[in-house]
C-alpha positions as CSV (number, residue, x, y, z in Angstrom):
1,X,114.2,77.3,124.9
2,X,114.6,75.0,121.9
3,X,117.4,75.0,119.4
4,X,119.0,73.0,116.7
5,X,121.8,70.8,118.0
6,X,124.1,73.1,116.1
7,X,123.9,75.6,118.9
8,X,125.8,73.3,121.2
9,X,128.7,73.1,118.7
10,X,128.6,76.8,117.9
11,X,128.8,77.8,121.5
12,X,131.6,75.4,122.4
13,X,133.6,76.4,119.3
14,X,133.4,80.1,120.2
15,X,134.2,79.4,123.8
16,X,137.3,77.4,122.8
17,X,138.4,79.8,120.1
18,X,138.4,82.7,122.5
19,X,140.4,80.8,125.1
20,X,137.6,80.7,127.6
21,X,137.3,77.0,128.1
22,X,139.0,76.9,131.6
23,X,137.1,79.9,132.9
24,X,133.7,79.4,131.3
25,X,133.1,75.6,130.9
26,X,130.9,75.3,133.9
27,X,128.7,78.3,133.0
28,X,128.5,77.2,129.3
29,X,127.5,73.7,130.4
30,X,124.8,75.0,132.7
31,X,123.4,77.3,130.1
32,X,123.3,74.5,127.5
33,X,121.5,72.2,129.9
34,X,118.6,74.7,129.8
35,X,118.1,74.2,126.1
36,X,116.1,71.4,124.5
37,X,117.9,70.3,121.3
38,X,116.4,69.3,118.1
39,X,118.5,66.7,116.3
40,X,119.4,66.9,112.6
41,X,116.8,64.4,111.4
42,X,116.0,63.8,107.8
43,X,113.0,66.2,107.5
44,X,115.1,69.0,108.8
45,X,118.0,68.3,106.5
46,X,115.6,67.9,103.6
47,X,114.1,71.4,104.3
48,X,117.6,72.9,104.5
49,X,118.2,71.7,100.9
50,X,115.2,73.7,99.6
51,X,115.4,77.4,98.7
52,X,114.9,80.1,101.3
53,X,113.2,83.5,100.6
54,X,116.7,85.1,100.3
55,X,120.3,84.2,100.6
56,X,121.3,82.6,103.8
57,X,124.4,80.9,105.2
58,X,124.6,77.1,105.7
59,X,124.3,76.9,109.4
60,X,121.6,79.5,109.5
61,X,119.7,77.5,107.0
62,X,119.9,74.5,109.2
63,X,118.7,76.5,112.2
64,X,115.7,77.9,110.3
65,X,115.0,74.4,108.9
66,X,114.8,73.2,112.5
67,X,112.4,76.0,113.4
68,X,110.3,75.3,110.3
69,X,110.1,71.6,111.3
70,X,109.0,72.5,114.8
71,X,106.4,74.8,113.4
72,X,105.1,72.1,111.1
73,X,104.7,69.9,114.2
74,X,102.4,72.5,115.8
75,X,105.0,74.0,118.1
76,X,104.9,77.7,118.7
77,X,108.2,79.1,117.4
78,X,109.8,82.6,117.8
79,X,113.3,83.3,116.6
80,X,115.9,84.9,118.8
81,X,119.1,85.9,117.1
82,X,121.6,88.8,117.1
83,X,122.2,88.0,113.4
84,X,120.4,90.5,111.2
85,X,120.6,88.2,108.1
86,X,119.0,85.3,109.9
87,X,116.3,87.5,111.4
88,X,115.5,88.9,108.0
89,X,115.0,85.5,106.4
90,X,113.1,84.3,109.5
91,X,110.7,87.2,109.1
92,X,110.3,86.5,105.4
93,X,109.3,82.9,106.4
94,X,106.7,84.3,108.7
95,X,108.4,83.6,112.1
96,X,107.8,86.1,114.9
97,X,111.0,87.6,116.3
98,X,111.5,87.4,120.1
99,X,112.9,90.9,120.4
100,X,112.6,90.9,124.2
101,X,115.3,88.3,124.4
102,X,117.8,90.1,122.2
103,X,119.9,93.0,123.5
């Protein structure tokens, strides 16, 4: 699994905001150790500044810019998300959707 570094911040923010830090920190840490993170380097940030096929939120734009960067480097990329808006834009960009990972 590969994700934008943003995933780490999003997961921890949700864990803390739901009051689950004490009970879930170990599990969250183990889960995040399984993910390879892509840093927010200039080519990714530059892509996020360009238009997307339809309206998208800021953090989703950064995630999709990261995926687009990986694809431009020859990496196979499939998008896994529970967010319908992100999935729609990803499909418009030609990304396959990893439906077997989403429940």
